[in-house]
Structure formats: C-alpha cells, structure tokens
N, C-alpha and C positions, 0 to 999 in steps of 0.2 A: 078519803080518799089517798091518805098518805098511805094508807092499809096497802090499798089496790096497787099503787106506785110499788111498794115496797114487795109485793108479791111478785108481779109484774116483773119486779128487775132480778129475783131470784130466779126466777121460773127461765130466764134470759141468760142467767151466769151459767143456771147449769146444763142449761141448751147447751152452751159454746164448750162448757167443759163436754159435755157428753160425747161433741161434735170434734173436739180435740182429742177425746182418747179412742174416737172411732178414726180418723184421718193416722194417730197413732198407729192404731190397730193394723190398719189396709196397707200400712209404710213395712211394718215388723212382716205381713204378712206377703207382702213382695220380698223384701229380704231375703225371707225363708225360703219359696220357689226360687227365688234367683242360684238360691247358694243352693240347695237339690238340683238345680237343671247343672250346674257349675259340676257337682261333684258324681253328676251320671253323664255329663261327657267327659269327663276323666277315667271313670270307670268303664265303660264301653269301649272302647279303644283297648284298653288294659286287656279286657276279657276277650277280645277277638283274637290280641298276640297270643294270650296263651292258648287259646284254642288251637291256632294255628304251632306254635309248639308244641304241644302235646301231640298233633296229628304226623310233625314231624320225627318223633322220638317213636310213638306207635308205626308207622312208616322202618323207622330203622329199625326196629326189634323185631317186626316179621319179616328181615329181608328187605322189604321195599320192593314194589316194581316194578322201578328203574332205578337198580342202587347205582350210584357214583362215588364219592371218594369213603374209603376205609377208612374207620376211626381208630385210631390207638387205643389200644387196650380192650376195647369190643371185638371190633371183626378178626377174623384167624383166617392165618395163612394155609391153605391144604394142600399137601403134597400130592402129585400127578404119579408120581412112580417111586422106585425106590431111588431116594436124594439125600447125599450128605447132609448135613446140618453143621454148619463150619463156624470157626471163631471169628472171621471176618469174610468182606465183601472181595474175598478172590477163590478162584480155585486153588491156590498155594496154599492156604490156611489148612490150622489143621483140621478135621474133621471131629465132629465130637462125639456123632452117633449116625446114624445111616438109617435114616428115617422111611417105613414102607408106605404104598401108596394110602392114603388117605387118612396120613396125621397131621392133626390139626394143631400149630402153633399161634400162639398170642401172637398177635400183629401188632407192631412198633411204628415203622416207619419204612418209606422206600428211598432206594438208594441206587445210583449210575454209575459205576466206577469208570472214572474221566479218563483213565488206560485203555482198557477194555471195552470200553462202550456198555458193558454187560448191567441190565437192571437187577438187583437184589433188592430182596425182603428182608428188614431187620427183624425179628421176632425175639418176644420175651419168654424164655425157658421156665416152667414151672419152679425148680428150684432159684428164680431171680436173673439166672445170666444170659446178656444179649447175645445170639446167634444168627448166623445167617443161612438164607437159601437161594437158589436161584428164581428168579421171577419165571422163568422159561419152564422151570419144574413142578409148579405148583400155581392153585391159585388162590382167589381170594374171596372168603365169606363174610357179608359187611357184616350179619349178625352171628353171634358165636357160635360156634357147633357144642351141640349139646350129649346127643345121645353117640355113643360109643358100643363099638363092637372087640375092641383089644386096647392094649396097653403099652405102651413100651419104654422101657426106662431109660433115662437119661446119664444115670450113672449109676455105679455100684449102690444097690440097695438090697436091703435084707425083706425078703418075704418070712413074716411071721405068721406065728397059727391063731395069733389075736391082734386085733385093731391096738395094740398098744403098743412104748417104746419097751416093755421088758417082756412081750412077748417070747415065745419061745422061736429061734428061727430055723427055719426049715433050711432054707440053702440061700446065698448071696446069691442074687442077678448081676451079671455084667450089662455094664451100659448098653442099649441096643437091644436087650429082651423083648420081645414079645410074647404077653401072657393075653389069657383069655378076657375081658373085664365082665364082670359080673353087676357089680352096683357098687354106690359110693356111702362113706359110711363117717360124719364126724363126729367125734370124740367129745366127750365132757370137757376137754381141754381146749378144744376148738381147732384141735388137728383134723384134718382131712384125710381121710383111708381111701384105697381103692382095692374092693375084692375080685380078685381075682383068682381064677384056674391053673395052676401048673399044668407042665408036661406032664406029670407023672399023674394027674386027675387029683390030685388035693387041692382044697381051699385053702388060701393064704390072704394075710392084708399088707399092701406096700403104700407106703409114703405118698400121696397124689402128688405131692412138692417133686420126689423123683421121678414123675413117668409123666408122659402124654399121651390123652388120648385117641385113639384112631376108630373112623368112622367104620 
C-alpha cells in the first residue's frame, strides 16, 4: 500500500513539474511572440519612411515630374543667353566673365536685392568662388547638368598637351574663352580635366576647376 501511495505521489509530483514547465514554456513563447510583434511594429514604419525617402531622392535625381525647390550643390543655374557672371548681386559689381547661353553653374541660393528688387542666383564656380547671375537671364535645372557640348574658362588657364600639371602648354586661355568639349578625364592624383578642342583644331587638356560646362 505504501509503495502504491509513493508511486502515486511521484506521478503527481512529476505531473505538477511537467505542468509548470509547460506553463513557463507557453509564457516564454508568448513573451517571444509579443517581442517579435513589437519589433515588427517598429520596423515596418521605418521601411515605409525609407521607401518614401528613396522615391523622393529618385525623383530629384531624375529632375522630378513636378520640380519645386532647387537644391544647394545639386541643382544648376543655366544661362538663357549671354549673361555676365558677377562678383555680387548688383549690375554695378565686377564681371568675372560673360557666360554664353547654356552655361551650367552650380546653384547655391537665391537672393533678392532689397534696393532694386532684382532677383539673383548665387552660384558656386568650379574654382570655389561665389558669383551671381540675374534670375531673369537664367533658369534653374533641379538636377545637375551632365552633358556638355562646350566649356568656358572662368579664369586664365593653361591648355596643355596632356592631362598633367607638367604637360606642355599649348597656350594660355583667358577667362571667358569658349572651347569645344570632348570628354572628362580623372588623373591618378584625383584631379579632373576636360579634354577640349582648341580653335586651331588641336586636342588639349584644361583643369575642370578652371572651366564651366555649356549644354
């Protein structure tokens, strides 16, 4: 009789322990499920926001179907005709050079002269200088212009036989000289050069930091 009671007690104890483990296992599973659901609830909105941001970036890169605001350092100011590129936002300011129609200059900001009411675009030249062009003589391309037919020098620059600072100089080009653009070359030291065709027909290289592209 005692053996039967002992066996029954042992069975009940094992059953209790097994039930406790089952309860704990179910509880752990519920906690794990709840944790997983919480993580997913945080990730899904983030994925939606990332997708929205990617769509906006793609729209900007493609010019957008309905462009709104020019972006500093990304958009370009494109001249409509022969346009003076000046040191400041006034027609009395010194002219750096005169850009022909289609010259693409990197957009920085928009400024309105309080005295005259004239609207100006502040641009960044290839050599790092800030300059201005009248908004009435130019337009804004939301995406950067990457295809050129010609280039214009923005300061006195050497036209060399090869894309190297030590290359033989064919001639020095004054600021505002327009040459036919052929291609862009990046040297091993990271310097970017424009391969151009001079007026005498020779191919030459000029530093990209000394010129702006023309559509």
